[in-house]
C-alpha positions, 0 to 999 in steps of 0.5 A, a space after each residue: 485478473 489481466 497482468 499488471 505491467 509496469 510503464 502502463 497506466 493503471 487500471 481503475 481503483 476506489 477506496 475509503 479510508 479512516 478518516 473517511 476519504 474517497 482515494 483514487 487512481 486520479 487522487 495522487 497524479 502529479 505525484 508519486 504513490 505507493 500504494 503498499 498492501 499488507 495483511 492487517 493490522 496491529 500485526 508484527 511485521 505489518 506494524 514494522 513496515 507501517 512504522 517504517 514507512 511512517 519514519 521516512 514519510 518526511 524524506 519521501 514527501 520532499 521526492 514528492 512522494 505519498 504513501 498510502 496502505 491498503 490492507 481488508 481491514 475496516 476504518 474503525 481498525 485503521 483509525 485503531 490502528 493510526 492511532 496507537 500508532 501515530 500513522 500519519 498517513 492514509 490506510 485504505 479499508 479495502 473490505 469489498 477487496 475490489 483494490 486487492 484485486 484491481 491489483 492482483 494481490 489476494 493470494 490462497 495462504 494456510 496458517 495453523 493447518 488452515 488455508 485462506 484467501 489474503 492479502 501477499 505482502 505487497 507494493 506498487 511505485 506510481 509515476 507522477 502520470 499515472 504509470 506502474 513504476 515498480 512492483 514489489 512481490 512477497 515483500 519482507 518487510 526491513 529495509 523495504 520502506 527505504 528501497 522504496 524511497 532508493 526507486 522513487 530518488 532514483 526516478 525509477 
């Protein structure tokens, strides 16, 4: 997998949202794009992260930024997750894992003695010109959305 490089144009990606829309690397050119990857809908950490981004959504909008979440859950799961928690930003249903592969976020994980592949919680900040400006790996949820907003405000 080619390494993602800061200040380089991101590789093409395409994903479908719960609303049935398709989003790709060109959809939000001219705006900051926060592309955050999370393991699973309706789990405690993923819900808290989504709610933090939702709470700050008006401030992201004022900074000319859009937030998009990505997980391997399907569009039905994303629709329920958005409805249950009042999420108004798009979630990409990356069931074929192509977007996750493009951003190199799939890692081997262990839980309850079982080994499996899953998403490593990660966030990528893409500038209005389509270049990757910042990347956060192994994200700790608390305070993360605010840190991403601060990076945008600083013009990273």
